[in-house]
N, C-alpha and C positions, 0 to 999 in steps of 0.2 A: 920720437914717434908718439903722438898723444893718445891717451886713452879717453874714449867718449862713452858716456852713459847710453845704453840702447834707447832709453826714452828720448834722447836728444838727437838721434840719428836722423839723417835726411836722405830721401831718394837720391841716388846717384853717387853716394860716397863710396870710396874704394877701401877695402880692407887692407891693412898693413901687415897682417899676420893671419895664420889659420885660426879659425874658431872651432873649439872642440866642446863636446857635451861632457857632463860629469863622468861619463864612462870612458872618456878618452877618444871617442869617435869623432872624426873630422866632420863638422857640420857645414862649414864653408871654407873654401881655399883662400889663401892670401891672393890679393889682387882682384877679388870678385867685386863687381859693381853691384851695390845693394839696390833692390827694388822694393816695393811696398809689401809683397808677399814675404821677402826675406826678413823684413823687420818683424812681421807677425811670427815667423818661425823663431827668431831669436828670443822674442818675448815668451813664446810658448815653452821654450827650453830653459827659461829662467836665466838667460845669459844677461848679466848685469851691465857689462861694458865690453867694448871691443877696441882693438888698435886700428886707426885709420891713418892713411898716408899724409893727409893735410895736417898743418900745424894748428889750426884753429877749429877743427871740426867741420870745416866747409871747404869744398873743393875750390882751387884757384879759379878766378873769373874765367869763364869760357870752357872749363873742363866738363861741366855737366852738359853743356850744349854739344860738346864733341861726342860725349857718350850717347846722347839722344840721336845724333846724326848716325853714329855707328850702328845703333840698334835698328834704326829705320832702314839702313842699308843692308842689314843682315836679316830682315824679316824672312822667315822660311817661305818657300814657294807655295806650300800648302795653304798658308793664311792669305796669301795674295789671291790664290784661285778661289778660296772660300768667299772672300769679299766680292770677287767678280760674279760668283754664282748668286750670292745674296742680291746683288744689284739686278742681275738678270731675272731672278725669280719674282722680284717685286713687279717687274715689267710683265712677266707672264701672267701673274694673277690679275693685273689690270686688264690685260687683253681678254682673258677668260671672262671677267666680269662684264666686259663690253661685247661679248659674243664674237670677238675677233679670232682669226686663226692663230694658233700657237706656233712660235718659231722653233719647231722641234729640232731642226739641225743646229741652231745656236744652242739649245738646251743640251743636246747630246755632246756637242763639242766642248761646252763649258764643263759638263760632268766628266768627260774623259780627261780633261786637263786637271781637274781636281783629284780624280781617282789615281792619276799618275803618282800622286804623293800620299797615297792611302796609308802607308806605314807610319806617317806622322800622326794619324788619327788614332787615339786611344780611347775606346768606348767609355771606360771607367773614369777617365780624368779629363776629357776634352771639354773646354768651356769657350764658347765663341767670345771674341773681343768686342767690347763696346756694344753689348746687345741691349735692347730695350724691350719692354713688355709689348709695345706696339708692333715690334718686328718678331713676335714669338712664333707665329705660324710659319714664317720663312726660315727661321733658324731651325725650328723642329723639323721642317720638311727636308732640309739639307742633312741634318743629323740622322734622321730616319733613313734617308738614302744611303749614307755612309755605313750606318750600322747594319742595314740589310745586306749591303754588298759583303761586309765582313762575315756576317752570319752564313750567308750563302756559300762563301768561300770555305769557311770552317766546316760546313756541313758536307762539302765535297760536290756541290752542283757543278755541272759542266761550264767550262769557260764562256761558252756562247750565251749562257743564261746571266752571267754576272752584270753586264751593262744593262740588260733589260730589267733586272731586279733593282738596280740602282735607280733607273728611270721610274720604276713602280713606286719606290719609296719617295722619290722627289715629287712625284705627281699625285700621290695617293689622296691628298687633301685639297686638290685643285677645285673641288666643289665648294669649299669653304669661301672661295672668292665671291660667291653670289649670296652668301648668308649675311644678314644685317650686322654691321660691325658693333652696334650698341649691344647686341646680344652676346657676341664673342668677347666683348670687353666688360661685361657685367661682373661685378665683384661678388654680389650676393648669390643666393641659391636661384637657379633657373626655374621658372614656371614650367609646367608640363607642355604648354603650347610652344615655349621657346625651345625646350629640349626637342620637341618633334621637328621644329624648323631646322635645327642643327643636324639632326639625324638625316635630313634630306640631302646633305652634302654628298653622301655616298652615291645616291642615284644621279644627282646633278653632275658629279665627277665623271661618271661613266658616260653620260650623254656628251660631255665636253670631249672626251677622248675617243669615243667609239669609231669615229670616221677618220682618225688621223693615221696616216701611214708612217712607218719608221718606228712604230712601237708595236709589240706583239699583243696577242690577246690576253696574256697574263698580266700585262701592265694595266690594261683596260679593266680587267676583272678585279684587280687589286683595289682600284678606286671604289668599287661597289662592295667588296667583300672584307675589307680590312677591319670592320667592327663586328663581323660574324664570329661566332665562337664554335669550338669543337662539339659542344653538346646542343647546339642549335639555339642557344639563349641570346645570341647577338642580334644585330640589325643590319640592313633593313628587312631581309627576307627570312631570317631564322634558319639559314642554311646550315647543315651539319658538316663536320670535318671532312667526311669522305667526298663531299661535293666541293670542297674549297680548293682553289688553286694554290700550288706550293708557294708562289710569290706572295699571295695574300697571307699565308700562314706565317711567313718570314716577316713580312712587313708589320703584321699585327703585333709581334713581339717587340719589334724595333720601336713601333709607335707607342706602345704602352710604356716601355722603358723610358724613352725620351720625353714623353709628356710628364711623367711623374718625377723625373730628376731635374726638370727645369721649372723655373718660376713662371706661374701663370696668373692671369687676372684674378682668378677665384681660389687658387690654391698655392701654397708655398712648396718649394722644391724639396723633395725627400732625398735621403742618403742613397746613393746608388747601390749600396750593399743591402739595404732594407727592401729596395725595389726588386732586386734579384731574388731575395728570399720570398717576397710576395708572388713574383712571377712563378717561382717553384711551387709554391703552395696552390696557386691557381692552375698550374699546368695540367692538373688532373681533372679534365672536363672543359676547361676554358680554352687554353691554348695548347699547341702541340707539345707534349711532354719531351719527346726526343730532341726537338729543336731547342727548347728551353735549356735542357741539360748541356747541350753543346755550347749554347750562348754563355751560360754561367761558368762552365769549365774553362772556356777559352778567354773570356773577358777578365777573369780574376787571375790570370797567369801573370802576376807581377812578382818581381824578384825580392828576395829577402833583403832587408836594408831599406826598403821603401818607407818613407816617412808618411804617417797618417795621423789624422785628428779623430779621437773617439768622441762618442756622443756626450761625454762629460767634459769635453774641451781639453782633455789632456793630449799631448802629442807624444808619439813613440814610433818605434821602428818594427816592422814586420820581421820576425825572426824565424817563423815556421808556419807553413800552410798545410793543413790536412786536406788532401784532395777529396776526401768523402764529405767534408764540409767546407767548401772553397770560400764561402763568404764570412767564415769565422776563423781567421788565423790567430796565431799567438803574437802578442805585441809587447815589446820591451819599452816600458815607460820609466826612464831614469833608474834602471836596475830592477824594477818590479815587472814580473811577467804577468801580463793579462791574457788569460786563455779565454777567448771569446766563445769557445764551444761550451765552456762551463758558465761563464758570466753572461748569461743570456740577456740581462737587462742592458747591457752595453752593446754598441755596435760601431763600426767605422762610419764616421760622418762624412769624412772627406780624405781623398788621397792627395797628399801634398807633392810628393815627389821623391827622388833619390837623395839620400843623405850624402 
């Protein structure tokens, strides 16, 4: 059984033995088919070489193809329904742009099919496959929908509201369909006139949705209210918290989180943990603090042993989480304990997965 340097490994190769960290923890099990992320993890743990099943460091001809076929055949239903929703939402935005009726029954059925597999969706770690910046608004809309559904459920809203909240999240930015794409895709700072045009998407969205049956008033109000803030500092009308619909309060949090944690034309993606901390800071006055607390507490409930990458690119395992500071757990980096509640200059850049 040959030993192959990690630097020479290729996608699709199969481990011939367990790979362990310096502390003796099993990083990958024997028989695992390596993908690109696995190779990154091996390098992050300074694993120099591993055993593989092939004799020359390359799988026998046809074996990699077999692996790919198996992976395609075993794509989780969630990802299939996600892609179906992505395709549908592109059509919905085109129809909205042309002033055509929206296929609300198709939208609802597609969303119900996706939400059947909601347990696959993890707010802190989910990343759409094969996404591009051109599809940003569609991906964000779907993720805001799923995040809003989770937050509503965590907060204990009645079952009858959950699908409507998911629809509110999915359609909250439908007014963007009528905004000039050159403004949306501009990489530099927006001029005041351009910013004012973008702000109009809230009013436009309400106009698109207001006469549609099959969605309730909360969904329609969310389109116009999701950029309003608790202290009245938002837009378009400067409405304060006591006048905001609960759907809009939930979608506002999901919208901020997903916008900041995903790559945009004019901004790079931020660490989900940093975004949660910023949400917490801004919750006093900007967004509903009770909802933010629920969102942080629930989304950060990941088990000890989870592999994370720190902001200095070191990789380690979460070994303890202080629920009073859920965004700053203790991380074991090759035997060194990094207590993020103390080492405030560091933060979790990325959740990689279970060891």
